[in-house]
C-alpha positions, -999 to 999 in steps of 0.1 A, spaced: 49 -93 -240 18 -92 -219 -5 -91 -252 12 -119 -266 10 -138 -233 -31 -131 -229 -32 -141 -266 -13 -173 -259 -38 -183 -229 -73 -169 -245 -66 -168 -280 -73 -137 -303 -108 -119 -304 -119 -117 -340 -150 -94 -352 -163 -61 -340 -184 -57 -308 -218 -64 -315 -243 -34 -320 -271 -25 -299 -282 -34 -262 -301 -65 -254 -332 -43 -235 -353 -39 -263 -377 -71 -274 -370 -87 -306 -398 -77 -331 -399 -105 -355 -434 -107 -363 -441 -75 -385 -455 -77 -418 -446 -56 -452 -416 -38 -462 -426 -1 -451 -413 14 -419 -390 -14 -413 -374 -13 -380 -336 -16 -377 -319 -48 -388 -317 -75 -361 -281 -84 -350 -272 -116 -368 -263 -149 -350 -237 -142 -324 -201 -153 -336 -178 -168 -312 -149 -145 -302 -126 -176 -300 -105 -188 -330 -112 -222 -348 -100 -254 -332 -72 -256 -355 -58 -219 -346 -67 -226 -309 -36 -251 -305 -11 -235 -279 20 -230 -297 50 -208 -287 61 -207 -323 36 -181 -328 41 -158 -301 76 -160 -291 87 -192 -306 112 -215 -285 121 -183 -267 129 -194 -229 123 -159 -217 90 -158 -230 79 -192 -216 92 -181 -181 68 -150 -184 40 -172 -196 45 -194 -165 44 -161 -139 15 -152 -158 -1 -183 -151 9 -184 -117 -5 -149 -111 -38 -149 -128 -50 -185 -130 -63 -195 -93 -56 -232 -94 -20 -227 -104 -17 -199 -79 -26 -224 -54 -6 -250 -65 28 -227 -62 15 -213 -31 10 -249 -15 43 -263 -29 63 -233 -15 46 -232 19 51 -273 24 87 -270 13 96 -237 38 89 -255 67 104 -246 101 143 -246 98 173 -242 121 210 -245 121 231 -273 140 266 -277 145 285 -311 144 315 -302 161 334 -279 185 329 -271 224 295 -254 236 309 -219 241 323 -218 205 291 -230 192 271 -203 209 297 -176 193 289 -192 158 250 -189 165 252 -153 173 272 -148 138 244 -166 122 219 -146 140 236 -114 127 236 -128 93 198 -136 93 190 -98 99 208 -89 69 209 -119 42 177 -109 25 182 -84 -4 153 -61 -1 158 -34 27 119 -28 28 114 -60 43 127 -57 76 146 -81 90 129 -109 63 158 -133 69 163 -169 60 125 -174 62 119 -150 35 148 -162 17 131 -197 15 99 -185 2 116 -167 -27 137 -198 -34 111 -221 -37 86 -198 -57 115 -193 -83 123 -231 -81 84 -240 -88 75 -213 -112 107 -210 -135 123 -243 -129 154 -230 -114 170 -205 -87 201 -184 -96 217 -160 -74 250 -146 -62 265 -144 -28 279 -105 -19 307 -105 6 314 -70 22 342 -49 9 363 -57 39 359 -97 33 351 -107 68 314 -113 66 287 -121 38 267 -90 33 235 -101 13 224 -129 -12 209 -115 -45 186 -133 -66 191 -132 -103 162 -132 -129 164 -169 -141 151 -157 -175 185 -142 -182 205 -170 -174 220 -191 -202 247 -218 -205 275 -223 -231 294 -256 -235 328 -258 -226 356 -277 -242 360 -302 -213 321 -313 -218 306 -291 -188 287 -257 -190 297 -222 -185 271 -202 -167 262 -169 -183 238 -139 -180 219 -123 -208 220 -85 -208 210 -65 -238 217 -89 -261 252 -97 -247 262 -129 -228 283 -120 -195 302 -148 -177 294 -150 -144 318 -160 -116 310 -195 -104 326 -192 -71 299 -167 -55 268 -177 -80 246 -204 -68 222 -220 -96 200 -249 -92 176 -265 -119 145 -284 -111 145 -318 -130 174 -306 -155 182 -328 -186 218 -339 -196 217 -319 -229 201 -288 -209 208 -275 -175 180 -251 -175 154 -271 -153 117 -274 -158 91 -254 -145 66 -272 -120 35 -259 -142 53 -263 -177 30 -294 -183 -1 -280 -175 -4 -247 -196 -26 -262 -226 -49 -279 -198 -52 -246 -178 -62 -229 -209 -90 -255 -217 -103 -252 -180 -104 -213 -185 -122 -218 -216 -146 -241 -197 -150 -219 -168 -160 -191 -195 -186 -213 -212 -200 -222 -179 -203 -190 -167 -224 -180 -200 -244 -212 -200 -255 -214 -161 -264 -175 -162 -287 -183 -193 -300 -213 -178 -306 -196 -145 -330 -168 -159 -359 -179 -177 -377 -155 -207 -410 -148 -218 -416 -159 -252 -446 -139 -265 -465 -157 -294 -488 -133 -314 -511 -146 -342 -516 -121 -370 -551 -107 -376 -573 -120 -402 -572 -101 -435 -605 -82 -442 -620 -90 -479 -620 -55 -491 -586 -46 -476 -555 -38 -495 -525 -58 -487 -506 -23 -475 -534 -15 -451 -532 -52 -440 -496 -46 -433 -502 -15 -414 -531 -27 -393 -512 -60 -383 -477 -40 -375 -496 -17 -353 -513 -45 -334 -479 -62 -334 -462 -29 -319 -489 -21 -295 -486 -56 -281 -450 -54 -280 -454 -19 -260 -473 -36 -236 -453 -65 -227 -423 -41 -226 -440 -14 -202 -460 -34 -176 -440 -36 -140 -434 -65 -122 -464 -65 -102 -488 -59 -133 -503 -87 -160 -507 -87 -193 -543 -87 -210 -545 -98 -243 -571 -113 -266 -569 -152 -270 -546 -150 -300 -514 -141 -279 -498 -169 -261 -471 -163 -234 -448 -191 -223 -414 -195 -205 -381 -202 -223 -358 -222 -205 -337 -254 -206 -348 -287 -192 -331 -306 -167 -311 -276 -151 -300 -294 -123 -286 -324 -144 -269 -295 -165 -253 -283 -135 -240 -313 -123 -225 -323 -159 -208 -289 -158 -195 -297 -124 -182 -332 -133 -161 -320 -163 -148 -287 -146 -136 -316 -118 -120 -335 -141 -97 -307 -154 -90 -294 -121 -78 -328 -112 -58 -329 -145 -39 -297 -136 -32 -306 -99 -19 -341 -110 2 -322 -137 17 -303 -108 25 -334 -87 -1 -327 -59 -30 -346 -47 -61 -329 -51 -72 -327 -12 -40 -309 -9 -60 -279 -25 -92 -285 -9 -105 -311 -36 -108 -339 -12 -143 -352 -29 -147 -372 4 -119 -391 8 -113 -412 43 -87 -400 68 -63 -431 62 -64 -423 21 -58 -386 29 -29 -397 53 -13 -417 28 -11 -390 0 -2 -365 23 29 -386 37 36 -391 -1 36 -355 -7 60 -350 24 84 -375 7 89 -352 -23 91 -322 1 121 -339 18 138 -344 -16 134 -307 -25 143 -295 11 177 -311 7 186 -287 -20 174 -259 1 196 -272 32 228 -274 12 221 -239 -3 219 -225 31 247 -248 48 267 -233 20 262 -196 29 262 -202 69 298 -221 65 310 -192 46 302 -167 69 316 -188 98 349 -188 79 350 -153 72 346 -147 109 375 -170 117 351 -195 134 364 -231 124 332 -249 131 308 -269 105 270 -264 107 244 -280 89 208 -267 77 178 -289 89 141 -286 81 114 -293 110 85 -315 95 72 -329 124 33 -322 127 6 -330 148 -11 -347 122 -15 -384 128 6 -380 159 -11 -405 181 -5 -434 150 29 -420 147 39 -425 186 21 -461 187 45 -470 157 73 -458 176 62 -477 208 57 -510 189 94 -505 172 109 -502 207 90 -533 220 101 -554 192 138 -541 200 133 -549 235 120 -585 227 149 -593 204 171 -581 231 157 -604 256 156 -634 229 195 -628 225 190 -619 188 207 -583 194 228 -565 217 217 -533 235 246 -515 215 230 -529 181 193 -522 192 204 -484 198 220 -480 166 188 -493 150 166 -472 169 189 -443 161 186 -450 125 148 -452 128 147 -419 143 
C-alpha cells in the first residue's frame, strides 16, 4: 500500500542508477583511438515519467477504492509539510476551550451533575496511555479524523452494569460503508475481512463532512489539492537541483591542442597531445585551494555559472508561492493563517481571521452536539434529570479594543432609542442579549 501511495505522489522511477562518481574531471579533449578512457556517461535522463503518464489517476493504483484514497490522504497529511500545517491549524482552531452548561435544575443538582461529568472526562478517551486525556484529546482526534478522512466514526461503550458511560472508541472511517435501505435511507456497515457487519445505530456515531445526497461518506479537506500538492513537491525538487547548480560556479578549462610537427606520424601526434591533455587535467585536479594553475597561454580557464542568479531565485520563489497559495485555498484557509501573509495589513488580516472563525463555528456545532449527546446519556444513566449543552469559548484578545468599542457603540444606540421612545427597556435588553 505504501509503495502504491509513493508512486501515486512522486511517480515511478525509471532507468538504472548512473554509474561512476562526479569527482573525476570530464576528459573531452583527448585524441586518437588508443588507450581510450572509460566511456562518459550519457546525458542524464529524468527519473520522472512522461507528462501523459504523470497524470494523477487513482485507477492505476487502487482505482476508486475509498480505503486507498483515505490512506493516501493520511500519507499526504503526514509527509507534505504544507498539508500537515493545514490539518494541524484547522484542528487546533476548531478544538477551542470548551465547557458544559446546564439549562435547568437547582444549583445543588447542577453541582452533582458537574461532578459526574468530571469523572466522565477522566475515562472517556479510549487510550489508557494518555493519562486523563479527556474531552480535550477526544476533540483533537475528532477534528483530525474529520478533516483528513472527511468523516468521524465511533461507538459509545456503556459499562456492563449500564449505570455509566465507559469510553468512546473511534472506528477507522476507511472501514465504514453504507448500504441503502428499502425506505430510502442508509444503513451503516463496517467492512472487516471483506465482510460487512451492520453497526448498532443507537450507540454508533458517524458524521460526514460535506456529504452528498447519493453518498453519505463525506469529503476530505485535502481531497481537492492532491494533484496540486504533487506538482508543488516536484517544483521543490526541481528548485533544489537548479538552485544548488546555480549556487556553485565551476571551472571550465579549455586546452588548445598543440601543433603537429611535419615529420610526426598521426599516432605519435595523438600520443603527445593526449599526454599533454592528461598532464594538464592532473594539474587542475591536484592543486589545492591556496594554489594556482600555471600553464602556457594555450590553456584558458573560465567560470561556468548561470547569469542573473538573483532573478532566477525570484522566479522560483514566485512560482512556489503560487502553488502554496493554491493548496491553502483548496483547504479553505487564508495564506496568512499558515504564516504566508505577504505583507497583509492588520485590517485585512483581521477580516480574513474572522472569516475563518465563522467557518470554525459551523464545524464546532457538530462537535458540541456530539459531546452534548455523550454528556446527557451519562447524566441519564446516573439518574440525574438535567439537560446540559456543550459550548466552545472562542473569545480571544485579538482585536479586543475594537470589539469593546463596537459594543459600547451598540449600547449607546440602544440608550438613544430608549430616550427617544423608539424602544422600551425590555426590548432593548432583548436586542442586547441577542447580539451578545
